[in-house]
Structure formats: structure tokens, C-alpha cells
C-alpha positions in Angstrom: 119.3 -30.0 147.1 118.2 -33.9 146.9 115.2 -35.2 145.5 113.3 -38.5 146.0 111.5 -40.0 142.6 110.2 -43.4 141.7 113.2 -45.5 140.4 113.5 -46.2 136.8 115.7 -49.0 135.2 118.3 -46.4 134.1 118.5 -45.8 138.1 119.7 -49.2 138.7 122.1 -49.1 135.5 123.8 -46.1 137.0 124.1 -47.3 140.4 125.6 -50.5 139.6 128.7 -48.4 138.0 129.2 -46.1 141.3 128.0 -48.1 144.1 129.4 -47.2 147.0 132.7 -49.4 148.2 131.1 -50.2 151.7 127.7 -51.4 149.7 129.5 -53.0 147.5 132.0 -55.0 149.7 128.4 -56.3 151.8 126.8 -57.5 148.3 130.0 -59.0 147.6 129.7 -61.3 150.6 126.2 -62.3 150.0 125.7 -62.4 146.5 128.0 -64.2 143.9 126.1 -61.8 141.1 125.3 -58.4 142.3 123.5 -57.5 139.2 121.4 -60.6 139.6 120.7 -59.3 143.1 119.3 -55.6 141.8 117.1 -57.8 139.3 115.7 -59.8 142.3 115.2 -56.3 144.1 113.5 -55.1 141.6 111.1 -57.8 141.3 110.4 -58.4 144.8 110.1 -54.4 146.1 106.8 -53.1 145.1 108.2 -49.5 145.0 111.5 -48.3 145.1 112.8 -45.2 145.3 116.0 -43.0 144.0 117.5 -40.2 145.7 119.2 -38.2 142.9 121.5 -34.9 143.6 121.1 -31.4 141.8 123.1 -32.6 138.9 120.5 -35.7 138.3 122.9 -38.3 139.4 121.8 -41.2 141.6 123.0 -40.9 145.3 121.0 -43.8 146.4 118.3 -46.1 145.9 115.9 -47.5 148.6 112.6 -49.5 149.2 110.6 -51.9 151.4 110.1 -55.9 150.8 106.6 -56.5 152.5 106.9 -59.8 154.6 103.3 -59.6 155.9 102.1 -58.5 159.1 103.1 -55.1 158.6 106.6 -56.0 158.6 109.0 -54.8 155.8 112.6 -55.7 155.0 113.9 -52.0 154.8 117.0 -51.4 152.0 119.1 -48.7 150.6 122.0 -49.1 148.4 124.0 -45.9 148.0 126.6 -44.4 145.1 129.9 -43.1 146.3 128.5 -39.7 145.8 126.5 -39.9 149.2 129.2 -38.9 151.1 129.2 -35.4 149.3 125.3 -35.3 150.2 125.6 -36.9 153.7 123.8 -33.6 155.4 121.0 -33.4 152.7 120.4 -37.2 153.3 120.1 -36.5 157.2 117.7 -33.7 156.4 115.6 -35.9 154.1 115.6 -38.7 156.9 111.8 -37.8 158.0 110.5 -38.0 154.3 112.3 -41.3 153.8 111.1 -42.7 157.1 107.5 -41.6 156.0 107.6 -43.5 152.6 109.2 -46.8 154.1 106.4 -46.9 157.2 103.7 -46.3 154.5 102.4 -49.7 154.9 104.8 -51.0 157.6 104.8 -50.7 161.5 108.3 -52.3 161.8 111.3 -52.6 159.4 114.0 -54.7 159.8 117.0 -56.3 157.6 120.8 -57.2 158.4 123.9 -54.9 157.7 127.3 -56.1 157.4 129.3 -55.1 160.6 132.3 -53.5 158.7 129.6 -51.3 156.8 130.1 -48.4 159.4 128.4 -45.6 157.2 125.4 -47.4 157.1 125.4 -48.3 160.6 125.8 -44.9 161.9 122.8 -43.9 159.6 120.7 -47.0 160.9 121.5 -45.5 164.3 120.4 -42.2 163.7 117.0 -43.0 162.2 116.2 -45.4 165.3 117.8 -48.7 164.4 117.6 -51.2 167.3 120.4 -53.9 167.0 119.5 -57.3 168.4 122.6 -59.5 169.1 120.2 -62.8 169.5 119.2 -62.2 165.5 122.9 -61.5 164.3 124.3 -64.1 161.8 127.9 -63.8 161.3 129.2 -60.7 160.4 126.0 -59.5 159.7 124.2 -57.2 162.6 120.3 -57.6 162.5 118.4 -54.4 163.1 114.8 -53.4 163.4 113.3 -49.9 163.3 109.8 -49.3 164.9 107.4 -46.7 163.2 106.7 -44.9 166.7 110.5 -44.0 167.0 111.5 -40.7 166.2 115.5 -39.9 165.7 115.2 -37.3 168.6 114.3 -40.2 171.1 116.6 -42.0 173.0 117.1 -45.8 173.1 
């Protein structure tokens, strides 16, 4: 069973070494130094959360950067072991949504168009992809607080 805990520095260090290939490819396109990006996330995200597995290993780290006006930039970076925990992560989605929407009515961000595992998960949690806001190989998405993953879009 997965657990959500407040992120500590050790979690970031573990994730750096076990980052999922799709996430690493996405970050390499955006940033010349992934470690510096991790440091930026630590500084600009008020609260970040770590999902750990039964053995205590990091499965993912997620958070929301406040953009004002009840809008947040949501992000999640996953370790390779997320593939083994996919069903548990899906079951945990309502809890993740509750955390992310604690202070926001709308979440948004960009995702690399080749990061299919992330895109499928975003579709499951209710992301709407908005073509007019796409930039190059990155798809823009929004998630509304009122949307439930059982609803149809």
C-alpha cells in the first residue's frame, strides 16, 4: 500500500537517481541541469508530498506552485517503480486531488507530448488539453476542482 508523506530532502536525492525515463526525457528538454530544477521546485513549492511504497522507497513526488487567483501549477515526478504501483496510485488519486485542490480551484501545466504515461494519468484525473496554449512539443492542460474522474469530458 502506498502512503503520502511530507517531502524531505532525502526523498529528492532518491528520486534524482531513480527518475522515470519519460520524466527524465521531459526535464532534459526543459532544463540543462535537472538537479537545479529540483532545487527550484523545492524553493517555489510551498508544500510537496512524497508517495512511498511498502518498502519505503519513493514512487513519486508531487506538489502545486501557487500562481495566485486560486490557480496552481501542478507537477508530479515519478520513479521507475511507479509502473509497479500503478493500480495503487490510481486508487490514491482522490487523496492526491484533495491535497492539490486544498487551496486552488484550477490546476494547470504543460506535459511533454511523448510522455504517454503522464498523459494517460492526466486524462484519468480530468485534465482538459487546450490546443491553443500548446508550445512546441508540450501540451497544455487544465484540471478543474469540480471535475470528478467519473465524469465525461
